[in-house]
NUPA-18267 format. One record per atom (N, C-alpha, C): residue number from 1; atom name; x, y, z. Coordinates in Angstrom, 3 decimals, decimal comma, always signed. Example, Ala and Ser with C-alpha at 12.3 -4.5 7.8 and 13.67 -1.06 7.14 Angstrom:
# residues 2
{r 1 "N" {+13,190 -5,690 +7,800}};
{r 1 "CA" {+12,300 -4,500 +7,800}};
{r 1 "C" {+13,200 -3,300 +7,800}};
{r 2 "N" {+12,850 -2,250 +7,080}};
{r 2 "CA" {+13,670 -1,060 +7,140}};
{r 2 "C" {+12,900 +0,030 +7,870}};
END
This chain:
# residues 105
{r 1 "N" {+130,088 +131,558 +30,538}};
{r 1 "CA" {+130,757 +130,834 +30,789}};
{r 1 "C" {+131,036 +129,698 +30,310}};
{r 2 "N" {+132,424 +129,245 +30,177}};
{r 2 "CA" {+132,591 +128,106 +29,429}};
{r 2 "C" {+133,812 +127,106 +30,011}};
{r 3 "N" {+133,838 +126,097 +29,813}};
{r 3 "CA" {+134,989 +125,251 +30,231}};
{r 3 "C" {+135,367 +125,264 +31,738}};
{r 4 "N" {+136,258 +125,172 +32,283}};
{r 4 "CA" {+136,617 +125,116 +33,954}};
{r 4 "C" {+135,818 +126,021 +34,345}};
{r 5 "N" {+135,618 +127,174 +34,054}};
{r 5 "CA" {+134,705 +128,214 +34,832}};
{r 5 "C" {+133,317 +127,834 +34,910}};
{r 6 "N" {+132,628 +127,266 +34,105}};
{r 6 "CA" {+131,453 +126,690 +34,056}};
{r 6 "C" {+131,378 +125,449 +34,915}};
{r 7 "N" {+132,242 +124,375 +34,987}};
{r 7 "CA" {+132,211 +123,522 +35,987}};
{r 7 "C" {+132,247 +123,837 +37,086}};
{r 8 "N" {+133,416 +124,878 +37,553}};
{r 8 "CA" {+133,490 +125,555 +38,732}};
{r 8 "C" {+131,867 +125,859 +39,407}};
{r 9 "N" {+131,345 +126,670 +38,338}};
{r 9 "CA" {+130,273 +127,414 +38,829}};
{r 9 "C" {+129,005 +126,489 +39,417}};
{r 10 "N" {+129,042 +125,657 +38,265}};
{r 10 "CA" {+127,762 +124,598 +38,706}};
{r 10 "C" {+127,957 +123,821 +39,641}};
{r 11 "N" {+129,509 +123,214 +40,189}};
{r 11 "CA" {+129,996 +122,640 +41,146}};
{r 11 "C" {+129,474 +123,173 +42,680}};
{r 12 "N" {+130,045 +124,354 +42,480}};
{r 12 "CA" {+129,346 +125,230 +43,701}};
{r 12 "C" {+128,142 +125,597 +43,785}};
{r 13 "N" {+127,220 +125,861 +42,981}};
{r 13 "CA" {+125,833 +125,736 +43,207}};
{r 13 "C" {+125,415 +124,668 +43,741}};
{r 14 "N" {+125,648 +123,537 +43,054}};
{r 14 "CA" {+125,230 +122,140 +43,539}};
{r 14 "C" {+125,424 +121,607 +45,019}};
{r 15 "N" {+126,732 +122,172 +45,075}};
{r 15 "CA" {+127,319 +122,245 +46,604}};
{r 15 "C" {+126,513 +123,030 +47,580}};
{r 16 "N" {+126,231 +124,166 +47,186}};
{r 16 "CA" {+125,354 +125,020 +48,162}};
{r 16 "C" {+124,160 +124,297 +48,230}};
{r 17 "N" {+123,356 +123,596 +47,325}};
{r 17 "CA" {+122,072 +122,987 +47,474}};
{r 17 "C" {+122,354 +122,198 +48,244}};
{r 18 "N" {+123,315 +121,064 +48,251}};
{r 18 "CA" {+123,343 +119,921 +49,359}};
{r 18 "C" {+123,751 +120,546 +50,624}};
{r 19 "N" {+124,403 +121,479 +50,427}};
{r 19 "CA" {+124,494 +122,343 +52,131}};
{r 19 "C" {+123,460 +122,456 +52,707}};
{r 20 "N" {+122,672 +123,361 +52,176}};
{r 20 "CA" {+121,185 +123,936 +52,351}};
{r 20 "C" {+120,206 +122,847 +52,881}};
{r 21 "N" {+120,188 +121,738 +51,922}};
{r 21 "CA" {+119,480 +120,641 +52,304}};
{r 21 "C" {+119,819 +120,114 +53,678}};
{r 22 "N" {+120,960 +119,881 +53,801}};
{r 22 "CA" {+121,669 +119,391 +55,007}};
{r 22 "C" {+121,417 +120,208 +56,203}};
{r 23 "N" {+121,501 +121,626 +56,109}};
{r 23 "CA" {+121,175 +122,223 +57,331}};
{r 23 "C" {+119,783 +122,109 +57,390}};
{r 24 "N" {+118,670 +122,382 +56,575}};
{r 24 "CA" {+117,247 +122,207 +56,616}};
{r 24 "C" {+117,316 +120,917 +57,921}};
{r 25 "N" {+117,888 +119,329 +57,331}};
{r 25 "CA" {+117,693 +118,564 +58,243}};
{r 25 "C" {+118,448 +118,586 +59,448}};
{r 26 "N" {+119,130 +119,624 +59,613}};
{r 26 "CA" {+119,804 +119,678 +60,852}};
{r 26 "C" {+118,693 +120,416 +62,013}};
{r 27 "N" {+118,143 +121,689 +61,296}};
{r 27 "CA" {+117,298 +122,390 +62,121}};
{r 27 "C" {+115,993 +121,495 +62,370}};
{r 28 "N" {+115,651 +120,776 +61,483}};
{r 28 "CA" {+114,435 +119,769 +61,598}};
{r 28 "C" {+114,775 +118,742 +62,569}};
{r 29 "N" {+116,048 +118,136 +63,114}};
{r 29 "CA" {+116,225 +117,190 +64,001}};
{r 29 "C" {+116,349 +118,056 +65,358}};
{r 30 "N" {+116,582 +119,335 +65,312}};
{r 30 "CA" {+116,566 +120,148 +66,678}};
{r 30 "C" {+115,243 +120,464 +66,788}};
{r 31 "N" {+114,375 +120,691 +66,063}};
{r 31 "CA" {+113,114 +120,985 +66,351}};
{r 31 "C" {+112,296 +120,198 +66,895}};
{r 32 "N" {+112,332 +118,577 +66,487}};
{r 32 "CA" {+111,385 +117,781 +66,821}};
{r 32 "C" {+111,900 +116,926 +68,225}};
{r 33 "N" {+112,897 +117,695 +69,027}};
{r 33 "CA" {+113,267 +117,159 +70,098}};
{r 33 "C" {+112,748 +118,221 +71,236}};
{r 34 "N" {+112,367 +119,583 +70,737}};
{r 34 "CA" {+112,191 +120,518 +71,623}};
{r 34 "C" {+110,802 +120,424 +72,471}};
{r 35 "N" {+110,971 +120,518 +73,677}};
{r 35 "CA" {+109,695 +120,342 +74,707}};
{r 35 "C" {+108,417 +121,033 +74,188}};
{r 36 "N" {+108,816 +122,277 +73,763}};
{r 36 "CA" {+107,591 +123,014 +73,253}};
{r 36 "C" {+106,839 +122,627 +71,898}};
{r 37 "N" {+107,783 +122,001 +70,981}};
{r 37 "CA" {+107,244 +121,298 +69,964}};
{r 37 "C" {+106,494 +120,094 +70,031}};
{r 38 "N" {+107,136 +119,161 +71,172}};
{r 38 "CA" {+106,515 +117,982 +71,529}};
{r 38 "C" {+105,208 +118,294 +72,289}};
{r 39 "N" {+105,196 +119,252 +73,078}};
{r 39 "CA" {+103,904 +119,687 +73,797}};
{r 39 "C" {+102,852 +119,921 +72,618}};
{r 40 "N" {+103,186 +120,962 +71,854}};
{r 40 "CA" {+102,274 +121,473 +71,031}};
{r 40 "C" {+101,592 +120,104 +70,014}};
{r 41 "N" {+102,768 +119,205 +69,581}};
{r 41 "CA" {+102,134 +118,139 +68,787}};
{r 41 "C" {+101,445 +117,113 +69,711}};
{r 42 "N" {+101,414 +117,016 +70,807}};
{r 42 "CA" {+100,943 +116,277 +71,803}};
{r 42 "C" {+101,627 +114,963 +72,028}};
{r 43 "N" {+102,725 +115,398 +72,288}};
{r 43 "CA" {+103,779 +114,449 +72,831}};
{r 43 "C" {+103,675 +113,072 +71,952}};
{r 44 "N" {+103,937 +113,303 +70,775}};
{r 44 "CA" {+103,709 +112,203 +69,824}};
{r 44 "C" {+105,131 +111,031 +70,026}};
{r 45 "N" {+104,795 +109,927 +69,509}};
{r 45 "CA" {+105,891 +108,710 +70,007}};
{r 45 "C" {+106,913 +108,957 +68,991}};
{r 46 "N" {+108,025 +108,251 +69,122}};
{r 46 "CA" {+109,225 +108,429 +68,318}};
{r 46 "C" {+108,853 +107,681 +66,831}};
{r 47 "N" {+107,989 +106,988 +66,739}};
{r 47 "CA" {+107,801 +106,586 +65,509}};
{r 47 "C" {+107,051 +107,745 +64,655}};
{r 48 "N" {+106,245 +108,546 +65,457}};
{r 48 "CA" {+105,500 +109,616 +64,740}};
{r 48 "C" {+106,504 +110,363 +64,391}};
{r 49 "N" {+107,503 +110,772 +65,261}};
{r 49 "CA" {+108,622 +111,908 +65,195}};
{r 49 "C" {+109,137 +111,459 +63,869}};
{r 50 "N" {+109,884 +110,223 +64,097}};
{r 50 "CA" {+110,495 +109,717 +62,605}};
{r 50 "C" {+109,645 +109,578 +61,414}};
{r 51 "N" {+108,404 +109,371 +61,148}};
{r 51 "CA" {+107,597 +109,469 +60,148}};
{r 51 "C" {+107,717 +111,192 +59,728}};
{r 52 "N" {+107,571 +111,903 +60,410}};
{r 52 "CA" {+107,566 +113,193 +60,084}};
{r 52 "C" {+108,668 +113,708 +59,415}};
{r 53 "N" {+109,743 +113,264 +59,855}};
{r 53 "CA" {+111,181 +113,557 +59,835}};
{r 53 "C" {+111,498 +113,175 +58,387}};
{r 54 "N" {+110,868 +111,737 +58,126}};
{r 54 "CA" {+111,030 +111,158 +56,918}};
{r 54 "C" {+110,091 +111,582 +55,738}};
{r 55 "N" {+109,089 +112,169 +56,196}};
{r 55 "CA" {+108,093 +112,846 +55,040}};
{r 55 "C" {+109,019 +114,017 +54,351}};
{r 56 "N" {+109,666 +114,596 +55,049}};
{r 56 "CA" {+110,591 +115,675 +54,687}};
{r 56 "C" {+111,242 +114,806 +53,539}};
{r 57 "N" {+112,019 +113,917 +53,801}};
{r 57 "CA" {+112,711 +113,363 +52,360}};
{r 57 "C" {+112,059 +112,915 +51,351}};
{r 58 "N" {+110,592 +112,497 +51,650}};
{r 58 "CA" {+109,789 +111,928 +50,637}};
{r 58 "C" {+109,267 +113,178 +49,774}};
{r 59 "N" {+109,154 +114,269 +50,624}};
{r 59 "CA" {+108,603 +115,661 +49,766}};
{r 59 "C" {+109,534 +115,957 +48,803}};
{r 60 "N" {+110,947 +115,902 +49,213}};
{r 60 "CA" {+111,956 +116,359 +48,315}};
{r 60 "C" {+112,243 +115,488 +46,957}};
{r 61 "N" {+112,139 +114,048 +47,342}};
{r 61 "CA" {+112,034 +113,348 +46,131}};
{r 61 "C" {+110,861 +113,298 +45,117}};
{r 62 "N" {+109,940 +113,809 +45,627}};
{r 62 "CA" {+108,538 +114,092 +44,883}};
{r 62 "C" {+108,896 +115,256 +44,080}};
{r 63 "N" {+109,311 +116,261 +44,853}};
{r 63 "CA" {+109,493 +117,491 +44,227}};
{r 63 "C" {+110,629 +117,282 +43,034}};
{r 64 "N" {+111,650 +116,960 +43,135}};
{r 64 "CA" {+112,373 +116,357 +41,871}};
{r 64 "C" {+111,898 +115,720 +41,068}};
{r 65 "N" {+111,203 +114,777 +41,143}};
{r 65 "CA" {+110,441 +114,060 +40,049}};
{r 65 "C" {+109,188 +114,968 +39,401}};
{r 66 "N" {+108,771 +115,843 +40,297}};
{r 66 "CA" {+107,792 +116,872 +39,558}};
{r 66 "C" {+108,831 +117,950 +38,547}};
{r 67 "N" {+109,772 +118,511 +39,273}};
{r 67 "CA" {+110,752 +119,380 +38,627}};
{r 67 "C" {+111,012 +118,789 +37,051}};
{r 68 "N" {+111,512 +117,578 +37,284}};
{r 68 "CA" {+112,106 +116,885 +36,052}};
{r 68 "C" {+111,029 +116,473 +35,103}};
{r 69 "N" {+109,909 +116,163 +35,617}};
{r 69 "CA" {+108,763 +115,697 +34,610}};
{r 69 "C" {+108,091 +117,003 +33,953}};
{r 70 "N" {+108,141 +117,948 +34,579}};
{r 70 "CA" {+107,392 +119,369 +34,310}};
{r 70 "C" {+108,441 +120,305 +33,657}};
{r 71 "N" {+109,862 +120,052 +33,461}};
{r 71 "CA" {+111,156 +121,009 +32,736}};
{r 71 "C" {+110,822 +121,236 +31,284}};
{r 72 "N" {+110,687 +120,126 +30,751}};
{r 72 "CA" {+110,355 +120,234 +29,303}};
{r 72 "C" {+109,051 +120,885 +28,862}};
{r 73 "N" {+108,174 +120,462 +29,617}};
{r 73 "CA" {+106,786 +120,914 +29,364}};
{r 73 "C" {+106,515 +122,411 +29,545}};
{r 74 "N" {+106,768 +122,942 +30,729}};
{r 74 "CA" {+106,645 +124,232 +31,151}};
{r 74 "C" {+107,824 +125,203 +30,972}};
{r 75 "N" {+109,235 +124,633 +30,710}};
{r 75 "CA" {+110,233 +125,480 +30,325}};
{r 75 "C" {+110,880 +125,611 +31,847}};
{r 76 "N" {+112,260 +126,005 +31,901}};
{r 76 "CA" {+112,982 +126,345 +32,905}};
{r 76 "C" {+112,386 +127,345 +33,794}};
{r 77 "N" {+112,055 +128,644 +33,393}};
{r 77 "CA" {+111,927 +129,807 +34,206}};
{r 77 "C" {+110,414 +129,345 +34,956}};
{r 78 "N" {+109,676 +128,712 +34,215}};
{r 78 "CA" {+108,398 +128,504 +35,005}};
{r 78 "C" {+108,477 +127,597 +35,995}};
{r 79 "N" {+109,267 +126,322 +35,859}};
{r 79 "CA" {+109,736 +125,301 +36,500}};
{r 79 "C" {+109,966 +125,878 +37,745}};
{r 80 "N" {+111,112 +126,754 +37,469}};
{r 80 "CA" {+111,620 +127,348 +38,610}};
{r 80 "C" {+110,657 +128,168 +39,589}};
{r 81 "N" {+109,755 +129,016 +39,134}};
{r 81 "CA" {+108,899 +129,887 +39,585}};
{r 81 "C" {+107,724 +128,895 +40,191}};
{r 82 "N" {+107,216 +127,830 +39,661}};
{r 82 "CA" {+106,357 +126,962 +40,510}};
{r 82 "C" {+107,171 +126,250 +41,364}};
{r 83 "N" {+108,258 +125,764 +41,298}};
{r 83 "CA" {+109,044 +125,360 +42,621}};
{r 83 "C" {+109,016 +126,090 +43,656}};
{r 84 "N" {+109,610 +127,273 +43,564}};
{r 84 "CA" {+109,673 +128,328 +44,712}};
{r 84 "C" {+108,276 +128,634 +45,290}};
{r 85 "N" {+107,081 +128,485 +44,365}};
{r 85 "CA" {+105,945 +128,768 +45,040}};
{r 85 "C" {+105,393 +127,692 +45,839}};
{r 86 "N" {+105,589 +126,654 +45,482}};
{r 86 "CA" {+105,383 +125,088 +46,328}};
{r 86 "C" {+106,336 +125,398 +47,542}};
{r 87 "N" {+107,790 +125,683 +47,538}};
{r 87 "CA" {+108,621 +125,886 +48,505}};
{r 87 "C" {+108,007 +126,845 +49,532}};
{r 88 "N" {+107,556 +127,849 +49,250}};
{r 88 "CA" {+107,121 +129,073 +50,084}};
{r 88 "C" {+105,867 +128,303 +50,843}};
{r 89 "N" {+104,770 +127,837 +50,148}};
{r 89 "CA" {+103,826 +127,510 +50,681}};
{r 89 "C" {+103,994 +126,159 +51,552}};
{r 90 "N" {+105,065 +125,312 +51,383}};
{r 90 "CA" {+105,200 +124,297 +52,173}};
{r 90 "C" {+106,010 +125,095 +53,483}};
{r 91 "N" {+107,047 +126,010 +53,326}};
{r 91 "CA" {+107,707 +126,213 +54,390}};
{r 91 "C" {+106,506 +127,083 +55,267}};
{r 92 "N" {+105,457 +127,804 +54,966}};
{r 92 "CA" {+104,362 +128,602 +55,656}};
{r 92 "C" {+103,558 +127,578 +56,342}};
{r 93 "N" {+103,156 +126,273 +55,594}};
{r 93 "CA" {+102,533 +125,177 +56,283}};
{r 93 "C" {+103,454 +125,034 +57,488}};
{r 94 "N" {+104,527 +124,699 +57,268}};
{r 94 "CA" {+105,562 +123,894 +58,337}};
{r 94 "C" {+105,882 +124,866 +59,395}};
{r 95 "N" {+105,864 +126,123 +59,216}};
{r 95 "CA" {+105,982 +127,072 +60,156}};
{r 95 "C" {+105,136 +127,206 +60,915}};
{r 96 "N" {+103,746 +127,192 +60,273}};
{r 96 "CA" {+102,396 +127,495 +61,243}};
{r 96 "C" {+101,923 +126,382 +61,700}};
{r 97 "N" {+102,590 +125,332 +61,839}};
{r 97 "CA" {+101,858 +123,908 +61,855}};
{r 97 "C" {+101,217 +124,200 +63,471}};
{r 98 "N" {+100,280 +123,588 +63,740}};
{r 98 "CA" {+99,978 +123,528 +65,175}};
{r 98 "C" {+99,177 +122,234 +65,527}};
{r 99 "N" {+99,450 +121,330 +64,639}};
{r 99 "CA" {+99,166 +119,795 +64,862}};
{r 99 "C" {+99,937 +118,630 +63,722}};
{r 100 "N" {+100,062 +117,627 +64,352}};
{r 100 "CA" {+100,921 +116,569 +63,387}};
{r 100 "C" {+100,356 +116,390 +61,876}};
{r 101 "N" {+99,160 +116,500 +61,841}};
{r 101 "CA" {+98,696 +116,390 +60,302}};
{r 101 "C" {+99,145 +117,578 +59,231}};
{r 102 "N" {+99,157 +118,825 +59,959}};
{r 102 "CA" {+99,349 +120,107 +59,161}};
{r 102 "C" {+100,970 +119,924 +58,948}};
{r 103 "N" {+101,575 +119,447 +59,728}};
{r 103 "CA" {+103,073 +119,575 +59,435}};
{r 103 "C" {+103,573 +118,211 +58,885}};
{r 104 "N" {+102,854 +117,196 +58,504}};
{r 104 "CA" {+102,801 +115,980 +57,860}};
{r 104 "C" {+102,577 +116,512 +56,038}};
{r 105 "N" {+101,781 +117,219 +56,178}};
{r 105 "CA" {+101,454 +117,789 +54,647}};
{r 105 "C" {+102,492 +118,779 +54,193}};
END
């Protein structure tokens, strides 16, 4: 692709990435107010719930920095594979979290 087609494709892929990030944030905001989740996490304070939610964004920023710093060194394909592996590990840790420390990691 070249020209306007390339720009349209890049724009649509970036837009989808922002949409998915926003969707994840929406899901997280629904989970942290769930009575089951609050009971499982020991009825945490609102400050702790805010910290857990904020750590999601901190992780995203650290992931972007890690991807940017390893891209030249590892190459595009290896960086994508490494990023996808970290994403799957984080998803498993978050989905199986039984206590606050695990979900914060």
